[in-house]
C-alpha positions in Angstrom: 55.9 159.7 47.4 56.3 158.1 43.6 59.8 157.8 44.2 59.6 156.1 47.5 57.0 153.6 46.1 58.8 152.7 43.0 62.2 151.6 45.2 60.2 149.9 47.5 57.2 148.0 45.8 56.8 144.1 45.4 54.4 141.9 43.2 52.3 139.8 44.5 50.3 136.7 43.2 46.7 137.1 44.2 44.9 134.0 41.6 43.6 132.0 44.5 40.5 132.4 46.6 43.1 131.6 49.6 43.8 134.3 52.3 46.9 136.8 51.1 49.4 138.9 52.4 51.8 141.3 50.8 55.3 140.1 51.0 58.3 141.3 49.7 60.4 138.4 47.2 62.2 136.9 49.4 59.4 136.3 51.8 57.3 135.2 49.1 59.8 132.2 48.2 60.4 131.4 51.7 56.5 131.0 52.3 56.2 129.1 48.8 59.4 126.7 50.5 57.7 125.6 53.7 54.2 125.3 51.3 55.4 123.2 49.0 57.2 120.9 51.0 54.5 120.4 53.6 51.5 118.2 54.2 48.9 120.5 56.4 48.6 119.3 60.0 44.9 118.7 59.7 45.7 115.5 57.3 48.2 113.6 60.3 47.0 110.9 62.2 46.7 113.6 65.9 44.1 114.3 67.7 44.3 117.9 69.5 42.1 119.0 72.6 42.0 121.8 74.7 42.7 121.2 78.8 41.0 121.6 81.6 38.7 123.7 81.9 37.3 123.6 86.0 35.1 126.9 85.9 36.7 127.5 89.3 40.6 127.3 89.6 40.9 128.4 93.2 39.4 125.1 94.5 40.4 122.7 91.9 44.2 123.8 91.0 45.9 123.3 94.5 49.7 123.6 95.7 51.5 120.4 96.7 50.8 121.3 100.4 47.1 121.6 100.5 47.5 118.1 98.6 49.7 116.7 101.6 46.8 118.2 103.8 44.0 116.5 101.9 46.0 113.2 102.0 46.4 113.5 105.3 43.2 114.1 106.2 41.9 110.2 104.4 40.9 108.0 106.9 43.1 104.9 105.9 45.1 103.9 103.2 42.3 102.5 100.8 40.9 106.3 100.7 44.7 107.7 100.6 45.6 105.7 97.5 42.2 106.6 95.7 42.5 110.5 96.4 46.5 110.1 95.1 44.7 108.7 91.5 42.2 111.6 91.5 44.7 114.4 92.0 47.1 115.2 89.5 50.0 117.2 88.7 49.1 120.4 86.2 50.4 122.7 83.8 49.5 126.1 82.7 50.4 128.5 80.2 53.0 129.6 81.2 54.8 126.8 82.5 54.9 125.6 79.0 58.5 126.7 77.7 60.1 125.1 74.3 60.6 121.6 74.0 59.7 121.4 77.6 57.9 122.6 80.5 58.7 124.0 83.8 56.5 122.2 86.7 55.3 124.5 89.4 54.4 121.8 91.7 50.7 122.4 91.4 47.9 119.6 91.4 44.4 119.3 89.5 41.4 117.6 91.3 40.7 115.3 88.6 36.8 115.2 89.6 35.9 114.8 85.4 32.3 114.4 84.9 32.7 111.5 82.0 34.6 109.6 84.7 31.3 109.5 87.0 33.3 109.2 90.5 30.9 109.0 93.8 32.5 112.0 96.1 31.7 110.0 99.1 34.4 107.8 98.4 36.6 110.9 98.6 35.3 112.5 101.9 38.7 114.1 102.6 38.3 115.7 99.2 35.0 116.4 99.7 35.5 117.9 102.7 38.1 120.5 100.8 35.9 121.4 98.3 32.7 122.0 100.9 35.1 125.5 102.2 34.6 127.2 99.1 30.8 126.7 99.9 28.3 124.1 97.1 26.6 127.2 96.2 30.1 128.7 94.8 30.8 125.6 93.5 27.2 124.5 91.8 27.2 124.2 87.7 23.2 126.2 88.0 24.5 130.2 86.9 22.3 131.4 89.9 23.6 134.2 92.1 23.2 133.3 95.8 23.2 135.3 98.6 25.2 134.0 101.6 25.5 136.9 104.7 24.4 139.2 102.2 27.1 138.7 100.0 26.2 137.8 96.4 28.1 134.5 95.5 27.7 133.5 91.7 27.7 129.5 90.7 29.5 128.1 87.9 28.2 128.3 84.5 24.5 126.3 84.1 25.5 122.6 83.5 24.5 119.4 83.6 27.5 118.3 85.6 27.7 117.9 89.4 28.8 120.7 92.2 32.2 118.5 92.7 32.7 118.1 89.0 35.4 120.0 86.9 32.9 122.1 84.1 34.0 120.3 81.4 33.1 116.7 80.8 36.8 115.7 79.4 35.6 112.5 77.8 39.5 112.6 76.1 41.3 112.3 79.7 43.1 109.0 78.5 45.0 111.3 76.1 46.3 113.1 79.2 48.7 109.7 79.7 49.7 109.6 76.6 52.8 111.3 75.3 51.6 114.7 73.6 53.0 117.8 72.9 51.5 121.2 74.2 51.5 124.5 73.9 50.3 127.9 75.4 47.2 129.3 73.4 48.0 132.6 73.8 51.6 134.5 73.6 54.3 136.7 72.1 55.5 133.2 71.0 53.4 130.0 71.1 55.9 127.3 72.9 55.7 123.7 72.3 56.6 121.1 74.7 56.6 117.6 74.4 55.6 115.3 77.6 55.6 111.9 78.1 55.1 111.8 81.9 51.5 111.9 81.8 50.7 115.9 83.2 47.5 117.6 82.6 47.5 121.1 82.1 44.5 123.7 82.3 42.2 125.4 79.1 45.1 128.0 78.6 46.7 124.9 76.7 46.1 122.5 73.7 47.4 119.5 73.3 48.2 117.3 71.1 48.7 113.1 71.1 49.4 111.0 67.7 52.0 109.1 66.8 55.5 109.6 68.7 58.4 110.1 66.0 55.8 112.7 64.8 55.0 115.0 67.5 58.8 115.3 68.3 59.6 116.4 64.7 56.3 118.8 65.1 57.8 120.1 68.1 61.5 120.5 66.5 59.5 122.4 63.7 57.4 124.6 66.0 60.0 125.9 68.0 61.7 127.2 65.1 62.6 130.2 63.8 61.5 129.5 60.3 57.9 128.5 61.9 57.7 131.0 64.6 58.1 133.2 61.4 55.7 131.5 59.7 53.3 131.5 62.4 52.8 134.5 62.8 52.7 135.5 59.4 49.8 133.0 58.9 47.7 133.5 62.1 45.2 136.0 61.4 44.2 136.8 65.8 46.6 139.1 67.0 46.2 140.2 71.0 46.9 143.0 72.5 50.7 143.8 73.6 51.8 142.1 70.2 51.2 138.6 70.7 48.9 135.6 69.1 45.9 133.8 69.4 47.0 130.5 67.8 43.6 128.8 67.1 43.5 125.1 66.2 41.9 125.7 62.8 44.4 127.9 62.0 47.0 125.2 63.0 45.2 122.6 61.5 46.1 124.1 58.1 49.6 124.3 58.9 51.7 122.7 56.4 55.1 120.5 57.7 57.5 117.4 55.7 57.0 114.5 56.7 60.0 113.1 55.2 62.8 113.8 57.5 66.1 112.0 57.7 66.2 109.0 60.1 68.2 111.3 62.3 66.1 114.1 62.6 63.8 113.1 65.4 67.0 111.8 67.9 68.6 115.8 67.1 65.3 117.0 68.3 65.7 114.7 71.3 69.0 116.4 72.1 67.7 119.2 71.6 65.5 118.6 74.0 67.7 117.8 76.5 70.1 120.8 75.7 72.7 118.8 73.5 73.0 121.1 70.8 72.4 124.6 70.1 69.8 126.4 68.6 71.2 127.6 65.8 72.0 124.1 65.0 68.9 123.3 64.4 67.8 126.1 63.2 69.9 124.9 60.7 68.9 121.2 59.8 65.8 122.8 59.7 66.8 125.5 56.9 68.3 122.9 54.9 65.9 120.7 55.1 63.6 123.5 53.6 66.5 123.8 50.8 66.9 127.7 52.3 69.0 129.8 50.2 71.7 131.0 52.4 70.2 135.0 51.9 66.5 133.4 53.0 67.7 131.6 56.0 69.9 135.0 56.9 66.5 136.5 56.9 64.9 134.6 59.0 67.7 134.9 61.7 67.6 138.7 61.3 64.0 139.3 61.4 62.0 140.8 64.8 59.4 138.5 64.8 61.6 135.7 66.2 62.3 137.3 69.3 62.2 134.5 72.4 60.2 137.6 74.4 57.6 135.6 77.0 54.5 137.0 77.3 
């Protein structure tokens, strides 16, 4: 045992009050370069929010077929137009891929309490929701017995029965350019959206300066930051994945001073015009990693791209 320790030991510096992790010399070097070159995300001019919590997805997240049925039941063009604006495309955590997303043709009945909708102006939506029963949709936390069956209402809030559980006062941010990422997974993929997509509460969104958002997507989808996030994220979940808390992400230091063409290179990657390896090499060079350090990151098992 003493021989093993002698051959495999490493020296770590625990001189600060920050959380620490035992790393090999090459890992320590890579971590130092990332942190020395970066500005913590909390110091960027950005806003981070979670996606929409409905409290009962079976009612509020619908298929394209159900949307068309609701619209067909509108009594006139005015109601149909209002209803079309109310029902918005939505993404789930599993729909978020690296750089982009795959929409599953699902829609959200976006009756956010912060918008103070009058459900009587949307009779077709009202009739659809009533199929689930007010007892199930009301936000009282009560347990009602209907025909001998116990029906548990949604969590108690001050919101109305036809509204989502969250107030969503930041609803306008869903229409802005934004980054979206699944909160829990084996790999936390980051997608850029410029199409006013909504997302459920398995996803977080970030709005801010478009250029910085695109740079953020490029960095966070790289193998370098896949390694760094898993190194610094404390919350591990069953199956080997991680839960990326906002408080953890906000501490992540990221470069802001990139060459002028960096944004266009990431957009090329979004459009599959350049390879993963080229994008990774650009980021390795930006952080001045040595060949040995770059090869180490590329060889890490931690950077598998298996979704979970």
